[in-house]
C-alpha positions in Angstrom: 9.7 49.8 14.8 12.7 52.0 15.2 14.4 52.9 11.9 18.1 54.0 11.6 18.9 56.7 8.8 22.3 55.4 8.9 21.3 51.9 8.2 19.1 53.2 5.1 22.1 55.0 3.6 24.8 52.4 4.3 22.8 49.6 3.1 22.1 51.5 -0.3 25.9 52.0 -0.7 26.2 48.1 -0.8 23.5 47.6 -3.4 25.3 50.3 -5.4 28.1 48.0 -5.8 26.0 45.3 -6.5 24.4 46.8 -9.7 28.0 47.9 -10.8 27.1 51.6 -11.0 30.1 53.8 -10.3 29.8 56.3 -7.4 31.1 59.1 -9.5 28.1 58.7 -11.9 25.7 58.6 -8.7 26.6 62.3 -8.2 24.8 63.9 -11.2 21.8 61.9 -10.3 19.5 64.1 -12.5 21.6 63.8 -15.6 22.1 60.2 -15.0 18.3 59.4 -15.0 18.0 61.2 -18.1 20.9 59.4 -19.8 19.3 56.1 -18.4 15.8 56.9 -19.9 17.3 57.8 -23.2 19.5 54.7 -23.4 16.1 52.6 -22.5 14.5 54.2 -25.2 17.6 53.2 -27.7 18.0 49.6 -26.0 18.0 47.1 -28.9 18.0 43.7 -27.1 15.9 42.4 -24.0 18.9 41.8 -21.7 19.9 45.4 -21.8 16.5 46.9 -21.5 15.9 44.8 -18.3 19.4 45.8 -16.8 18.5 49.5 -17.7 15.0 48.9 -15.9 16.8 47.9 -12.7 19.2 50.7 -13.0 16.7 53.2 -13.3 14.8 51.5 -10.3 17.9 51.9 -8.3 18.4 55.7 -9.2 14.9 56.7 -8.4 15.1 55.2 -4.8 16.3 58.5 -3.3 14.3 60.8 -5.5 11.1 59.1 -6.1 9.8 55.8 -4.7 6.8 55.4 -6.9 9.1 55.5 -9.7 11.6 52.9 -8.1 8.7 50.7 -7.5 7.3 50.9 -10.9 10.5 50.3 -12.7 11.4 47.3 -10.1 7.9 45.7 -11.1 8.6 46.1 -14.8 12.2 44.6 -14.6 10.9 41.7 -12.6 8.0 40.9 -14.8 10.6 41.3 -17.9 13.4 39.1 -16.2 10.8 36.4 -15.2 9.6 36.2 -19.0 13.2 36.1 -20.2 14.4 33.8 -17.4 17.1 36.2 -16.9 17.8 35.1 -13.2 20.6 37.5 -12.3 18.3 40.6 -13.4 15.6 39.1 -11.5 17.7 39.0 -8.5 18.5 42.7 -9.0 14.8 43.2 -9.4 14.0 41.8 -6.0 16.8 43.8 -4.7 15.3 47.0 -5.6 11.8 46.1 -4.4 13.7 45.4 -1.1 15.2 48.9 -1.2 11.6 50.1 -1.9 10.1 48.6 1.0 13.0 49.4 3.3 12.2 53.2 2.3 8.5 52.4 3.1 9.5 51.4 6.5 8.1 47.7 5.7 10.9 45.4 7.1 8.7 42.5 7.0 8.5 42.8 3.1 12.0 44.0 2.7 13.2 40.8 4.1 10.9 38.7 1.9 12.3 40.3 -1.4 16.0 40.4 -0.3 15.6 36.5 0.7 14.6 35.8 -2.7 17.3 37.7 -4.2 19.5 35.7 -1.9 17.9 32.4 -3.1 18.8 33.1 -6.7 22.5 33.9 -5.9 22.7 30.7 -4.3 21.3 29.1 -7.6 23.7 31.1 -9.6 26.7 30.4 -7.3 27.4 33.9 -7.1 29.4 34.2 -4.0 29.8 38.2 -4.3 25.9 38.5 -4.7 25.5 35.9 -1.8 27.8 37.9 0.6 25.9 41.3 -0.3 22.4 40.1 0.1 23.5 38.5 3.5 24.6 41.8 4.6 21.2 43.5 3.3 19.1 40.8 5.2 21.2 41.4 8.4 20.1 45.3 8.2 16.7 44.1 7.4 16.3 42.2 10.5 18.0 44.9 12.5 15.4 47.2 11.3 12.9 44.5 12.3 14.4 44.2 15.8 15.3 40.5 15.3 19.1 40.9 16.7 19.6 37.1 16.3 19.1 36.8 12.7 20.6 40.3 12.1 23.8 38.9 13.6 23.5 35.4 12.0 23.6 37.0 8.4 26.3 39.6 9.6 28.6 37.0 10.6 28.1 34.8 7.6 28.5 37.9 5.3 31.8 38.9 6.9 32.9 35.3 7.1 32.5 34.7 3.2 33.4 38.3 2.3 36.8 37.6 4.0 37.5 34.3 1.9 36.6 36.1 -1.4 39.9 37.7 -2.8 39.0 41.0 -4.6 35.5 41.3 -3.3 34.5 45.2 -3.6 31.5 44.9 -1.3 34.1 43.5 1.7 35.0 47.1 2.5 31.0 48.1 2.8 30.5 45.1 5.3 33.3 46.1 7.5 32.0 49.7 7.2 28.4 48.6 8.4 30.3 46.5 11.3 32.2 49.5 12.6 28.9 51.7 12.5 27.1 49.1 14.3 29.5 48.4 17.0 31.6 51.6 17.4 29.9 52.5 20.5 29.7 48.8 22.0 32.8 48.8 24.2 32.6 45.0 24.8 33.5 44.7 20.9 36.3 47.2 20.9 38.8 44.8 19.7 36.6 43.5 16.8 35.7 47.2 15.9 39.5 47.9 15.7 40.0 44.9 13.6 37.4 45.8 11.2 38.9 49.4 11.1 42.2 48.2 10.4 41.0 46.1 7.5 38.9 48.8 6.2 41.7 51.2 6.0 44.2 48.6 4.4 41.6 47.8 2.0 40.9 51.5 1.0 44.5 52.8 1.2 45.3 52.1 -2.6 41.8 53.8 -3.4 41.7 57.5 -2.2 38.9 59.6 -2.2 36.2 56.9 -2.8 33.4 56.5 -0.5 34.9 53.7 1.6 38.2 55.7 2.0 36.6 58.5 3.4 34.7 56.4 5.8 37.9 54.8 7.1 39.3 58.4 7.4 36.1 59.4 9.2 36.2 56.5 11.8 40.1 57.1 12.3 39.3 60.7 13.3 36.3 59.8 15.4 38.7 57.2 17.4 41.0 60.4 17.9 38.1 62.4 19.3 37.0 59.3 21.5 40.6 59.3 23.0 40.2 63.0 24.2 41.5 65.1 21.3 38.1 66.6 20.5 38.9 69.9 18.9 41.6 68.4 16.4 39.2 65.6 15.5 36.5 68.1 14.6 38.8 70.1 12.5 39.8 66.9 10.5 36.1 65.9 10.2 35.2 69.4 8.8 38.2 69.3 6.7 36.9 65.9 5.2 33.5 67.0 4.7 34.7 70.3 2.8 37.1 68.1 0.4 34.5 65.8 -0.3 31.8 68.4 -0.9 34.1 70.0 -3.3 34.8 66.6 -5.3 30.9 66.2 -5.7 30.7 63.4 -2.8 27.5 64.9 -1.0 27.1 61.7 1.0 30.4 62.1 2.7 29.6 65.8 4.3 26.2 64.2 5.1 27.8 61.4 6.8 30.2 63.5 8.9 27.4 65.8 10.0 25.4 62.6 11.0 28.2 61.1 13.0 28.7 64.4 14.6 24.8 64.5 15.6 24.5 60.8 16.5 27.9 59.6 17.8 30.3 62.5 18.9 27.8 65.0 20.8 25.9 62.3 22.6 29.7 61.1 24.0 29.8 64.5 25.9 31.8 66.7 23.3 30.6 70.2 23.2 29.4 71.2 19.6 27.0 73.4 18.1 24.4 70.6 17.0 22.0 73.1 15.6 24.8 74.1 13.1 25.6 70.7 12.2 21.7 70.0 11.7 21.7 72.6 9.3 24.6 71.6 7.5 23.0 68.3 7.0 19.9 69.8 6.1 21.7 71.9 3.4 23.5 68.9 2.0 20.5 66.7 1.8 18.4 69.3 0.3 21.0 69.7 -2.4 21.3 65.8 -2.7 17.6 65.1 -2.8 17.8 62.9 0.2 14.0 63.5 1.8 14.9 61.0 4.6 18.0 63.2 5.7 16.1 66.4 5.4 13.3 65.3 7.6 16.0 64.2 10.2 17.6 67.5 10.0 14.2 69.3 10.6 13.3 67.2 13.5 16.4 68.9 15.3 16.1 72.4 13.8 12.5 73.1 13.8 11.9 72.7 17.4 15.0 74.9 18.1 13.8 78.0 16.0 10.1 77.5 17.2 11.3 78.0 20.7 13.0 81.0 19.8 10.3 82.4 17.3 12.7 82.7 14.3 10.0 82.8 11.8 12.3 83.4 8.9 14.0 80.3 9.7 10.6 78.4 10.2 9.6 79.5 6.8 12.7 78.7 5.1 12.2 75.2 6.3 8.8 74.7 5.5 9.5 76.1 1.8 11.8 73.5 1.3 9.9 70.7 2.8 6.9 72.1 0.6 9.1 72.0 -2.7 10.2 68.4 -2.2 6.7 67.2 -1.3 5.5 69.0 -4.4 8.4 67.5 -6.6 7.4 63.9 -5.0 3.8 64.5 -5.9 4.5 65.6 -9.6 6.6 62.5 -10.1 4.0 60.3 -8.8 1.4 61.7 -10.8 3.3 60.6 -14.1 3.1 57.0 -13.0 -0.1 54.7 -12.5 -1.3 54.4 -8.9 -0.1 51.4 -7.4 -1.4 49.3 -4.6 1.8 48.3 -3.0 0.5 45.5 -0.7 -2.1 44.4 -3.3 0.7 44.1 -5.5 2.5 41.9 -3.2 -0.3 39.7 -2.5 -1.2 39.3 -5.9 2.5 38.2 -6.4 2.3 35.9 -3.6 -0.9 34.2 -5.3 0.9 33.9 -8.4 3.9 32.6 -7.0 1.6 29.8 -5.2 0.0 29.1 -8.7 3.3 28.8 -10.4 4.8 26.7 -7.7 1.8 24.4 -7.8 2.4 24.2 -11.5 6.1 23.4 -11.1 5.2 20.7 -8.5 2.9 19.3 -11.0 5.5 19.3 -13.9 8.1 18.0 -11.3 5.7 15.0 -10.3 5.4 14.2 -14.0 9.1 14.7 -14.5 9.9 12.3 -11.6 7.1 9.9 -12.9 8.9 10.0 -16.3 12.3 9.6 -14.7 11.2 6.8 -12.6 9.9 4.9 -15.7 13.1 5.4 -17.5 15.0 4.3 -14.4 12.8 1.3 -14.1 13.3 0.6 -17.7 17.1 0.9 -17.3 17.0 -1.1 -14.2 15.1 -4.0 -16.2 17.5 -3.9 -18.9 20.5 -4.2 -16.4 18.4 -7.0 -14.4 18.1 -8.7 -17.7 21.6 -8.7 -18.7 22.5 -9.5 -15.3 20.1 -12.4 -15.3 21.5 -13.5 -18.9 25.1 -13.5 -17.5 23.9 -15.5 -14.2 22.1 -18.2 -16.4 25.2 -18.4 -18.7 27.5 -18.9 -15.6 24.9 -21.3 -14.1 24.6 -23.4 -17.1 28.6 -23.7 -17.2 28.7 -24.1 -13.6 26.0 -26.7 -13.8 27.7 -28.6 -16.7 31.1 -29.2 -14.8 29.1 -29.9 -11.6 27.0 -32.4 -13.5 30.3 -34.0 -15.1 31.9 -34.2 -11.8 29.2 -35.6 -9.7 27.3 -37.8 -12.3 28.9 -41.0 -10.9 28.1 -40.0 -7.5 24.4 -39.3 -8.5 24.0 -42.7 -10.4 25.5 -44.4 -7.4 22.9 -42.7 -5.0 20.3 -43.6 -7.4 21.3 -47.2 -7.3 21.5 -47.0 -3.4 18.2 -45.6 -3.1 16.6 -48.2 -5.3 18.5 -51.1 -3.4 17.4 -49.4 -0.1 13.7 -49.2 -1.5 13.8 -52.8 -2.7 15.4 -53.8 0.7 12.4 -52.2 2.6 9.8 -53.9 0.4 11.7 -57.4 0.6 11.7 -56.6 4.4 7.9 -56.1 4.5 7.1 -59.2 2.2 9.6 -61.3 4.6 7.8 -60.0 7.9 4.2 -61.0 6.3 5.7 -64.4 5.1 7.1 -65.2 8.7 4.2 -64.2 10.2 2.0 -66.2 7.9 4.3 -69.1 8.4 4.3 -68.6 12.2 0.5 -68.9 12.1 0.5 -71.9 10.2 3.4 -73.4 12.1 2.0 -72.6 15.6 -1.9 -72.2 15.2 -2.6 -75.1 12.8 -0.4 -77.5 14.5 -2.4 -78.3 17.6 -5.7 -79.0 15.9 -3.9 -81.3 13.3 -2.2 -83.0 16.0 -5.5 -83.8 17.9 -6.9 -85.2 14.5 -3.6 -87.3 14.1 -3.7 -88.5 17.6 -7.5 -89.7 17.3 -6.5 -91.6 13.9 -3.5 -93.4 15.7 -5.7 -94.3 18.6 -8.4 -96.0 16.5 -5.6 -97.7 14.8 -4.0 -99.0 18.1 -7.4 -100.1 19.7 -8.6 -102.0 16.5 -12.3 -101.8 17.0 -13.2 -99.2 19.7 -16.5 -99.1 21.2 -19.4 -96.7 20.5 -18.4 -94.1 23.4 -14.7 -93.9 22.2 -15.7 -93.5 18.6 -18.4 -90.7 19.7 -15.8 -89.0 21.9 -13.2 -89.2 19.1 -15.5 -87.9 16.6 -16.6 -85.0 18.8 -12.8 -84.1 19.5 -12.1 -84.2 15.7 -15.0 -82.1 15.0 -13.9 -79.5 17.7 -10.3 -79.6 16.2 -11.6 -79.3 12.5 -14.0 -76.0 13.6 -10.9 -74.7 15.4 -8.7 -75.1 12.5 -11.5 -73.7 10.3 -12.0 -70.6 12.3 -8.3 -69.9 12.5 -8.0 -70.4 8.7 -10.9 -68.0 8.2 -9.2 -65.6 10.5 -5.8 -65.8 8.7 -7.3 -65.5 5.3 -9.1 -62.3 6.6 -5.8 -60.9 8.1 -4.0 -61.7 4.7 -6.8 -59.5 2.7 -6.6 -56.8 5.3 -2.8 -56.5 4.5 -3.4 -55.9 1.0 -3.4 -52.0 -0.2 -7.0 -52.0 -1.4 -8.6 -53.1 1.4 -11.0 -50.7 2.8 -12.2 -50.7 6.5 -16.0 -50.0 6.9 -17.0 -50.1 10.6 -20.2 -51.3 11.7 -22.3 -50.7 15.1 -22.2 -53.9 17.4 -23.5 -54.7 20.8 -20.5 -55.6 23.0 -22.3 -57.9 25.4 -24.1 -59.7 22.4 -20.7 -60.2 20.7 -18.8 -61.6 23.7 -21.7 -64.0 24.3 -21.6 -65.2 20.7 -17.8 -65.9 21.4 -18.5 -67.5 24.7 -20.7 -70.4 22.8 -17.6 -71.0 20.4 -15.4 -72.1 23.5 -18.2 -73.4 25.9 -17.3 -77.2 25.6 -13.7 -76.3 26.2 -15.0 -74.3 29.4 -17.4 -77.2 30.4 -14.4 -79.8 30.3 -12.3 -77.8 32.6 -15.5 -76.7 34.8 -14.5 -73.1 34.5 -17.1 -70.4 35.7 -17.5 -67.5 33.1 -18.7 -64.1 34.5 -20.1 -61.7 31.9 -20.5 -58.1 33.6 -21.3 -55.9 30.4 -24.1 -53.3 30.2 -26.6 -54.0 27.3 -26.3 -50.5 26.1 -22.6 -50.5 25.2 -22.0 -50.5 21.3 -18.7 -50.4 19.4 -17.6 -49.3 16.1 -15.9 -52.5 14.6 -15.7 -55.0 11.8 -17.7 -58.0 12.4 -15.3 -60.7 11.1 -12.1 -59.1 12.8 -14.0 -58.6 16.3 -15.3 -62.1 16.4 -11.9 -63.6 15.6 -10.3 -61.2 18.2 -12.8 -62.6 20.8 -12.3 -66.3 20.0 -8.6 -66.0 20.1 -8.5 -64.0 23.3 -11.1 -66.4 25.0 -9.5 -69.7 23.6 -6.2 -68.6 25.0 -7.6 -67.4 28.4 -9.3 -70.8 28.6 -6.2 -72.8 27.8 -4.2 -71.0 30.7 -7.0 -71.2 33.5 -6.5 -74.2 35.8 -9.4 -76.6 36.2 -12.5 -75.0 38.3 -11.1 -71.5 37.7 -12.9 -68.3 36.9 -13.1 -66.3 33.8 -14.1 -62.8 34.3 -15.4 -60.5 31.2 -16.0 -56.9 31.9 -16.5 -53.9 29.8 -17.0 -50.0 30.5 -16.6 -46.6 28.8 -13.2 -44.8 29.3 -12.5 -41.6 27.5 -14.8 -42.0 24.8 -13.9 -45.4 24.2 -15.1 -49.0 25.0 -12.5 -50.7 27.2 -13.0 -54.7 27.5 -11.1 -56.8 29.9 -10.9 -60.7 29.7 -9.1 -62.0 33.0 -8.5 -65.5 34.1 -7.9 -66.9 37.7 -6.3 -68.8 38.7 -3.8 -69.7 35.8 -1.4 -72.4 35.3 2.4 -71.2 34.8 3.1 -73.0 31.7 5.7 -72.4 29.0 3.0 -70.8 26.7 2.2 -68.2 29.5 6.0 -67.7 30.1 6.4 -67.2 26.3 3.8 -64.6 26.4 5.1 -62.6 29.5 8.8 -62.5 28.6 8.9 -61.7 25.0 8.3 -58.2 23.9 4.7 -57.6 22.7 5.4 -57.2 19.0 7.1 -60.8 18.8 4.1 -62.6 20.5 3.0 -64.6 17.5 -0.1 -65.3 19.3 -1.4 -62.0 19.5 -0.1 -60.6 16.0 -3.3 -61.2 14.2 -5.6 -59.8 16.9 -3.4 -56.8 17.3 -3.4 -56.0 13.7 -7.1 -56.2 13.5 -7.2 -53.8 16.6 -5.3 -51.2 14.9 -7.1 -51.5 11.7 -10.4 -50.8 13.8 -8.7 -48.0 15.6 -8.4 -49.5 18.8 -5.5 -51.1 20.6 -4.6 -54.3 22.7 -2.2 -55.3 25.4 -1.6 -58.2 28.0 -2.5 -57.8 31.5 -0.8 -59.7 34.6 -2.4 -58.9 38.2 -0.5 -61.0 40.4 1.1 -64.7 40.0 -2.1 -66.4 39.5 -4.0 -63.9 37.5 -3.8 -63.3 33.8 -5.7 -61.8 30.9 -6.0 -59.3 27.9 -7.6 -55.7 27.8 -8.6 -54.0 24.5 -10.3 -50.8 23.5 -12.5 -49.7 20.7 -14.3 -46.3 19.6 -17.8 -46.3 20.8 -20.6 -45.9 18.2 
């Protein structure tokens, strides 16, 4: 990792502004440290005490890093206990200084970033700007130029928007130092130099004023007036030295060594390195002394100048002894171990904070829920009141319509029930008018024939009695069927199917119409397997069989054939009763022409079939064939 001595010095100038310690006071460092230590012993309040700890930590960064670290740690611990965020930020800042001096850019970035976060919380724009500048230089030392330029630009933009921000001149100064030799940014460097000169014009003999003059002279030397510029630089250095500003001559000599001579200007680098060593020794800047020694020592070593080499060694030894004496007076500290312990403590604190935050969020949610419930309850009450008022007006305005609708509904329901009753009565009357008329007419005709004949012979009487008996049985059978049909129409009727052999049921029905079939010389063919059983009601099925066979016999001409077949079709038993040939009579035309639901002769049979889970329809095959087809579930 390449470290820049220029970066180290200019960064701490910016931090000095943040800590509000005047540059003039920094000149007498030893006396200032003694004064701060005396003030620390006499401090009566905690806020003053922690501020003095931070001031001591800062002042020790040039002379004793162990002291710088020790005071920064104490300030951090005390600021944490007092919850003094500003001083905690300054303590993090001093720790960043310490790790920067220790060449540990990673830890310097971490501590400077913590300080920046606190300044964001405090909304301290000046502090934010300064710590962004510090982070920019931390990333530069870590060779992360992308982040370096990001924070640098952020700091410059924010500082430009802050009127009266004292650290803005330091930002401009750093920018000029970083890019003075970069020809691609010549215009922006010139703009920064002009801004720096304008800001420091009314503050003569300050550190920033001297640096503005130094860069003006360096521009003159880059323009070709090297001798004149060198004289002006030396004059500025001597003038600042007389005023006690030891950093200014050190910066002048360092610029000569790092910027002017590398441009090709011929100057005695050893002389300027010796001057830098002398100023650095006087100010106690160990880093600059070592930088100068790296230039001077090889030169005198190559020439065998033992006196100079001994003088350099004595100076370095004295400084090292002083460092050792100071460090012995403080507890031995494991810096990396301290950082790791601090990280562990921060993790524990963060875990505790997360738990506290979770508890607080839970309480907040409960309060929010209660507030929301109260609001919803109030809103619900208002809605209820509004709904009651609205309903009252709506009820008042629509009462007549609701009453009318209820009356209309009642009338409609009554009409439906009346219509059902009318249909039932119409069917019943139709049965009585149609099915009972023929048997009764036969009985009446027999009685009238007896009256007309006087005293009929025995054969006639026997024939008439047989005819009356047949008509009476038919009437009784019809009457029983109608009574059972009426019973099935009542709501309390429960259909309970039984298992019946199809062939046996049809054979029994054929016996009932055998005399009529014999009278017409009909041939009855029964083609039904013996193993077909159907699920049905016996009385319903017997009535259906008798009715269908009777009507089929009535329509077949004398000498015709009635075919009765049954088969298993799609899980159901399908029975066909077909007659051939048939007589085209008004009764047949009536069956064929009217819609099926209006055929009064089939109403009872069809209702029975529906009750038993089956169906029935009229079948016509050609002009001289007619019959019926019904289906019932297989048992």
